[in-house]
C-alpha positions as CSV (number, residue, x, y, z in Angstrom):
1,M,0.0,0.0,0.0
2,Q,1.5,3.4,-1.0
3,P,1.8,6.0,1.6
4,K,-0.9,8.7,1.4
5,L,0.3,12.0,0.0
6,S,-0.2,15.2,2.1
7,K,0.4,18.9,1.5
8,H,2.9,18.9,4.3
9,S,5.1,16.3,2.6
10,T,4.7,17.7,-1.0
11,L,7.7,20.1,-0.7
12,L,10.0,17.3,0.6
13,E,8.8,15.0,-2.2
14,A,9.4,17.9,-4.7
15,I,13.0,18.1,-3.5
16,V,13.5,14.4,-3.8
17,A,11.9,14.3,-7.3
18,L,14.1,17.2,-8.4
19,Y,17.1,15.0,-7.8
20,E,15.6,11.8,-9.0
21,Q,14.4,13.3,-12.3
22,S,17.9,14.8,-13.1
23,G,16.6,18.3,-12.3
24,I,20.0,19.3,-10.9
25,T,21.7,18.2,-14.1
26,L,19.1,20.1,-16.2
27,A,19.6,23.2,-14.1
28,S,23.3,23.1,-15.1
29,A,22.3,23.1,-18.8
30,V,19.8,26.0,-18.1
31,A,22.5,28.0,-16.3
32,F,25.0,27.5,-19.1
33,S,22.4,28.5,-21.8
34,F,21.5,31.6,-19.8
35,I,25.2,32.7,-19.7
36,V,25.5,32.1,-23.5
37,S,22.2,33.9,-24.2
38,L,22.8,36.9,-21.9
39,F,25.0,38.8,-24.4
40,P,22.7,38.3,-27.4
41,F,19.8,39.4,-25.3
42,C,21.5,42.6,-24.3
43,I,22.5,43.2,-27.9
44,F,18.8,42.8,-28.8
45,I,17.8,45.2,-26.1
46,G,20.3,47.7,-27.6
47,S,18.7,47.1,-31.1
48,L,15.2,47.6,-29.7
49,A,16.2,50.7,-27.7
50,G,17.6,52.3,-30.9
51,I,14.0,52.9,-32.0
52,V,12.9,54.9,-29.0
53,G,15.8,55.9,-26.7
54,G,19.1,55.1,-28.2
55,R,22.2,53.7,-26.6
56,E,21.7,55.6,-23.3
57,L,18.4,53.9,-22.6
58,A,19.9,50.5,-23.5
59,D,22.8,51.0,-21.1
60,Q,20.5,52.1,-18.3
61,A,18.2,49.0,-19.0
62,V,21.2,46.7,-18.8
63,S,22.4,48.3,-15.6
64,I,19.0,48.0,-14.0
65,M,18.8,44.3,-15.0
66,V,22.3,43.6,-13.7
67,E,21.7,45.5,-10.4
68,T,19.1,42.9,-9.4
69,L,21.8,40.3,-9.3
70,P,24.2,39.8,-6.4
71,K,27.0,42.4,-6.2
72,R,29.8,40.1,-7.1
73,V,27.9,38.7,-10.1
74,A,26.9,42.2,-11.3
75,E,30.5,43.3,-11.1
76,T,31.5,40.5,-13.3
77,L,28.8,40.9,-16.0
78,E,28.1,44.6,-16.3
79,P,31.5,45.8,-17.7
80,E,31.6,42.9,-20.2
81,V,28.0,43.4,-21.4
82,L,28.4,47.2,-21.8
83,Q,31.6,46.7,-23.7
84,I,29.9,44.3,-26.1
85,M,27.0,46.7,-26.6
86,G,29.4,49.6,-27.1
87,T,31.0,47.8,-30.1
88,T,27.7,46.6,-31.6
89,R,25.7,48.6,-34.1
90,I,22.3,49.5,-32.6
91,D,19.7,49.0,-35.3
92,L,16.7,46.7,-35.1
93,V,16.7,45.9,-38.8
94,T,20.3,44.6,-39.0
95,V,21.0,41.0,-39.5
96,S,22.9,41.0,-36.2
97,A,19.7,41.9,-34.4
98,A,17.9,38.9,-35.9
99,F,20.8,36.6,-34.9
100,A,20.8,38.1,-31.4
101,L,17.1,37.3,-31.1
102,F,17.6,33.8,-32.3
103,F,20.5,33.0,-30.0
104,A,18.8,34.7,-27.0
105,T,15.9,32.2,-27.3
106,G,18.3,29.4,-26.5
107,A,18.0,30.0,-22.7
108,I,14.2,30.0,-23.0
109,E,14.2,26.8,-25.0
110,T,16.4,25.1,-22.5
111,M,14.1,26.2,-19.7
112,R,11.1,24.9,-21.6
113,E,12.6,21.4,-21.8
114,A,13.5,21.5,-18.1
115,L,10.0,22.6,-17.1
116,N,8.5,19.9,-19.2
117,G,10.6,17.4,-17.4
118,A,9.6,18.8,-14.0
119,Y,5.9,18.6,-14.9
120,R,6.4,15.1,-16.5
121,V,4.7,16.3,-19.8
122,A,5.7,15.6,-23.4
123,E,5.9,18.4,-25.9
124,T,3.1,18.2,-28.5
125,R,3.7,21.5,-30.2
126,R,5.7,21.7,-33.3
127,Y,9.2,23.1,-33.0
128,P,8.6,26.3,-35.1
129,L,5.7,27.1,-32.7
130,C,7.9,26.5,-29.6
131,L,10.6,28.7,-31.1
132,T,8.1,31.4,-31.8
133,V,6.8,31.3,-28.2
134,S,10.4,31.5,-26.9
135,A,11.1,34.4,-29.2
136,C,8.0,36.2,-27.9
137,F,9.3,35.7,-24.3
138,V,12.6,37.4,-25.3
139,V,10.8,40.3,-27.2
140,V,8.3,40.9,-24.4
141,G,11.0,40.7,-21.8
142,A,13.1,43.2,-23.6
143,I,10.2,45.6,-24.1
144,S,9.2,45.3,-20.5
145,L,12.7,46.0,-19.3
146,L,12.9,49.1,-21.5
147,V,9.5,50.4,-20.3
148,L,10.5,49.8,-16.7
149,T,13.8,51.6,-17.3
150,A,12.1,54.6,-18.9
151,G,9.7,54.8,-16.0
152,L,12.5,54.8,-13.5
153,V,14.3,57.5,-15.4
154,V,11.3,59.9,-15.6
155,W,10.0,59.0,-12.1
156,P,12.3,61.4,-10.2
157,A,11.1,64.4,-12.2
158,I,7.5,63.3,-11.7
159,A,8.1,62.8,-7.9
160,A,9.6,66.2,-7.6
161,R,6.5,67.8,-9.1
162,I,4.0,65.9,-6.9
163,E,6.1,66.1,-3.7
164,P,3.9,67.5,-0.9
165,Q,4.9,70.8,0.6
166,W,4.9,69.4,4.2
167,L,8.0,67.4,3.3
168,A,10.0,70.6,3.3
169,R,9.1,71.4,6.9
170,P,11.8,70.7,9.6
171,E,9.6,68.2,11.4
172,A,9.4,66.1,8.3
173,A,13.2,65.7,8.1
174,W,13.0,62.1,9.4
175,V,10.7,61.2,6.4
176,Q,13.3,62.6,4.0
177,R,16.1,60.6,5.7
178,L,13.9,57.5,5.5
179,L,13.3,58.0,1.8
180,A,17.0,58.5,1.1
181,S,18.2,55.5,3.2
182,N,20.1,52.8,1.5
183,W,18.1,50.0,3.1
184,L,14.9,51.4,1.7
185,A,16.4,51.6,-1.8
186,S,17.7,48.1,-1.6
187,G,14.4,46.8,-0.3
188,T,12.5,48.6,-3.1
189,R,14.9,47.2,-5.6
190,Y,14.4,43.6,-4.4
191,L,10.7,44.1,-4.2
192,V,10.5,45.3,-7.8
193,A,12.8,42.5,-8.8
194,G,10.6,40.0,-7.0
195,G,7.5,41.3,-8.7
196,V,9.1,41.2,-12.2
197,I,10.4,37.6,-11.6
198,A,7.0,36.5,-10.4
199,V,5.3,37.7,-13.6
200,Q,8.0,36.0,-15.7
201,L,7.6,32.7,-13.7
202,F,3.8,32.8,-14.1
203,A,4.2,33.1,-17.9
204,M,6.8,30.3,-18.0
205,H,4.7,27.9,-16.0
206,I,1.5,28.6,-17.8
207,W,2.5,29.3,-21.4
208,L,6.1,28.1,-21.9
209,A,5.9,24.6,-20.5
210,A,3.7,22.0,-22.4
211,G,0.2,21.3,-21.1
212,R,-2.4,23.5,-19.5
213,R,-2.2,24.9,-16.1
214,T,-4.0,27.7,-14.3
215,I,-2.8,30.5,-12.0
216,R,-4.3,28.6,-9.1
217,E,-2.2,25.6,-9.9
218,V,1.1,27.4,-10.4
219,W,1.1,30.1,-7.7
220,P,2.6,28.0,-4.9
221,G,5.7,27.1,-7.0
222,V,6.0,30.7,-8.2
223,L,5.9,32.0,-4.6
224,L,8.4,29.5,-3.4
225,S,10.8,30.3,-6.3
226,V,10.5,34.1,-5.7
227,L,11.2,33.8,-2.0
228,L,14.1,31.4,-2.4
229,W,15.6,33.5,-5.2
230,L,15.4,36.7,-3.2
231,A,17.1,34.9,-0.2
232,V,19.8,33.4,-2.5
233,A,20.4,36.8,-4.2
234,G,20.8,38.5,-0.9
235,L,23.2,36.0,0.6
236,F,25.2,34.9,-2.4
237,S,27.7,37.8,-2.2
238,R,28.3,37.1,1.5
239,Y,28.8,33.4,0.7
240,L,31.5,34.4,-1.9
241,D,33.2,36.6,0.7
242,L,33.6,33.5,3.0
243,N,34.8,31.2,0.2
244,D,38.0,31.7,-1.8
245,Y,36.9,30.6,-5.3
246,A,40.2,31.7,-6.7
247,R,41.9,28.8,-4.9
248,F,39.9,26.4,-7.0
249,Y,39.3,28.3,-10.3
250,G,42.1,30.8,-10.4
251,G,41.3,33.6,-13.0
252,M,38.0,31.9,-13.8
253,S,36.7,32.4,-10.3
254,Q,34.3,35.3,-11.1
255,I,32.9,33.5,-14.2
256,M,32.4,30.3,-12.1
257,A,30.7,32.2,-9.4
258,T,28.3,33.7,-11.9
259,L,27.6,30.3,-13.4
260,I,26.9,28.9,-10.0
261,F,24.4,31.6,-9.2
262,F,22.5,31.0,-12.4
263,W,22.6,27.3,-11.6
264,A,21.1,27.9,-8.2
265,S,18.4,30.1,-9.8
266,A,17.5,27.4,-12.3
267,V,17.3,24.8,-9.5
268,I,14.9,27.1,-7.6
269,V,12.7,27.5,-10.7
270,L,12.6,23.8,-11.3
271,L,11.9,23.1,-7.6
272,G,8.8,25.4,-7.9
273,A,7.6,23.3,-10.9
274,E,8.1,20.1,-9.0
275,L,6.1,21.5,-6.1
276,N,3.3,22.5,-8.5
277,R,3.3,19.0,-10.1
278,G,3.0,17.4,-6.6
279,L,0.1,19.6,-5.6
280,I,-1.7,19.0,-8.9
281,E,-1.4,15.3,-8.4
282,L,-2.5,15.6,-4.8
283,R,-5.7,17.5,-5.9
284,K,-6.4,14.8,-8.5
285,L,-6.1,12.1,-5.8
286,E,-8.4,14.1,-3.5
287,D,-11.0,14.4,-6.3
288,V,-10.8,10.6,-7.0
289,E,-11.0,9.4,-3.4
290,P,-14.6,10.7,-2.7
291,D,-15.8,9.0,-5.9
292,V,-14.2,5.7,-4.9
293,D,-15.7,5.9,-1.4
294,G,-19.1,6.7,-2.8
295,A,-18.9,3.7,-5.1
296,G,-17.8,1.4,-2.3
297,G,-20.7,2.6,-0.1
């Protein structure tokens, strides 16, 4: 007789299933593909920004995207990305932009295969359709990042116009200090990052992976992934300060640290998918058991 599933044991079962179904290995492939696709994605952002805001908007968008990563990872990626973008022609209609879009979809395609494995579903869509869906994820992601960047750029001017007069009074000095504090800025940054990641994860679980799922079925895994990612992102730089990666990887230590962070991020996403699958199966069993009891009675 098989042990009865419960909501309390689903998370533990998801962790075990992640290991048994080679989720750890697939996460390595996802991390590698994200590193490879990062630069083409940034080049595509530059090409897209050339229509509305030019190179300055593209550079600001990349900086905002990188700032959501741990400090050590951001310090490794940002100079290299900006250097590549500085030597690439910004024009959406160039062949390089088309190639950048194609190669940027590689990470999304790898994530799609990994999510299908976590949900135990077979892909039934034709590959051209899957590639189109992945390309849409890249395009929408780039546009959303540019819109967010433009909003953050113009927000200080808007805030200055709508700032209430009572903030200029001496007794409101503590409010100004609070608004200018570093911890509030960091908290807001991670809050915005968590919201953006949550939207992306909902889209991936519902539309990218094969099969049909609802928001009600995927929100537990999305919430788990967002909370774990924010915790890992906040603690990863401190972890690197306590471990000398240069002893093991020499001059490649910064690149390896970046790859390890992306690997941990992929594991977190796949763990959320495993949790969702377990809860979906549990609901199906709960729906079947009353029917069986009624038939037996």
